[in-house]
C-alpha positions in Angstrom: 39.8 -67.4 102.2 38.9 -70.6 105.0 41.2 -73.4 104.4 40.0 -76.4 107.0 42.1 -79.5 107.8 42.2 -82.5 109.8 37.5 -82.3 110.0 36.5 -85.8 110.7 33.6 -84.4 107.3 35.9 -83.9 104.9 40.7 -84.0 105.5 41.0 -80.9 103.4 37.7 -78.2 102.9 38.8 -74.8 101.0 35.8 -71.6 101.0 35.3 -68.3 100.0 33.7 -65.7 101.3 33.7 -62.4 100.0 34.4 -58.8 102.5 34.9 -61.4 105.1 35.9 -58.2 107.4 39.2 -59.9 107.8 40.4 -60.8 111.2 37.8 -59.5 113.0 35.0 -60.9 110.8 37.3 -64.2 110.6 36.5 -64.1 115.0 34.0 -62.9 114.6 32.3 -65.8 112.0 34.3 -67.7 114.3 32.9 -67.7 117.6 29.5 -67.6 115.8 30.3 -71.1 115.3 31.5 -71.9 118.4 28.1 -70.7 119.8 26.3 -72.9 118.4 29.0 -76.0 118.9 31.7 -75.3 121.0 33.7 -79.1 120.8 36.1 -79.0 118.0 35.1 -81.8 116.0 31.8 -80.4 115.1 33.3 -77.6 113.4 33.5 -77.5 110.5 29.3 -78.5 110.1 28.6 -74.9 113.0 30.8 -72.7 110.5 29.0 -74.1 107.4 25.5 -74.3 109.1 26.4 -70.4 109.7 27.4 -69.3 106.9 25.6 -70.2 104.3 27.5 -67.5 101.9 30.1 -69.5 101.6 31.6 -70.1 98.9 33.2 -74.4 98.1 35.9 -73.9 95.9 38.7 -76.2 95.3 41.5 -74.8 94.1 42.7 -71.6 97.0 43.6 -69.8 93.5 40.4 -69.4 93.0 40.1 -67.2 95.3 42.6 -64.9 93.7 41.2 -61.6 95.1 41.2 -62.8 98.3 43.4 -60.1 101.3 43.5 -62.9 104.1 43.4 -66.7 104.1 43.0 -68.7 107.4 43.6 -71.6 107.9 40.8 -74.0 110.5 43.2 -77.2 111.9 42.2 -79.6 113.9 44.2 -81.0 116.0 43.3 -84.7 117.1 44.6 -86.9 120.0 43.4 -87.3 124.1 42.5 -83.4 123.8 41.1 -82.4 120.4 41.5 -78.4 120.0 41.6 -76.1 117.2 44.4 -73.9 116.0 44.0 -70.3 113.5 46.9 -68.9 111.2 46.3 -66.4 109.4 47.8 -65.0 106.0 47.5 -61.5 104.0 47.9 -60.6 100.5 49.3 -57.2 99.8 46.6 -56.3 96.7 48.2 -57.3 93.4 50.1 -59.5 95.1 51.5 -62.7 94.7 52.7 -64.1 97.8 51.1 -64.7 101.4 52.6 -62.4 103.9 51.8 -64.2 108.0 49.8 -62.0 110.0 49.2 -64.9 113.5 49.9 -68.0 114.3 49.3 -70.4 115.0 47.5 -69.9 117.9 44.4 -71.5 119.5 40.9 -70.9 117.9 40.1 -69.1 121.4 43.6 -66.7 121.0 42.3 -65.8 118.4 38.7 -64.7 118.9 40.3 -62.6 122.4 43.1 -60.9 119.7 40.3 -60.4 116.7 37.8 -60.1 119.0 38.1 -58.7 122.4 35.0 -59.0 125.0 33.7 -62.3 122.4 33.2 -64.5 125.4 33.5 -68.0 122.6 
C-alpha cells in the first residue's frame, strides 16, 4: 500500500498493489518511476505510468491484507526532494510497526535494491 503526499496532482493519494515484493519490490518500483521521470515533482505521474496495476483506494482500511505500507512525500522548498517511510504489519495484526525512514528516496532504493543506479 502506497500513500503519496505533497504532489501537485493530488494532495493525498492512496494506491494498492498486490504482492509488491515488500521493500525490495517497492524500491524497484520507485527506481522504475525515477528512470521515467527523475524530477521529484513528476514522480507521482511517473509512478502511475510505470505501475498500471496500482489500484486507487480512498482509505487505508481498504487494503486490510497489506503487510507493508509506504509513505512517499514530496518535500517542497528551494530544493524539492522525495522522502520515503515504511511500516510493516504482522499478518493478523492491527498495528503498523515502523520499518524504516523517513529517508531520502535514493537512500531507500540503495538500501533495498543495492546496485541500482537510480
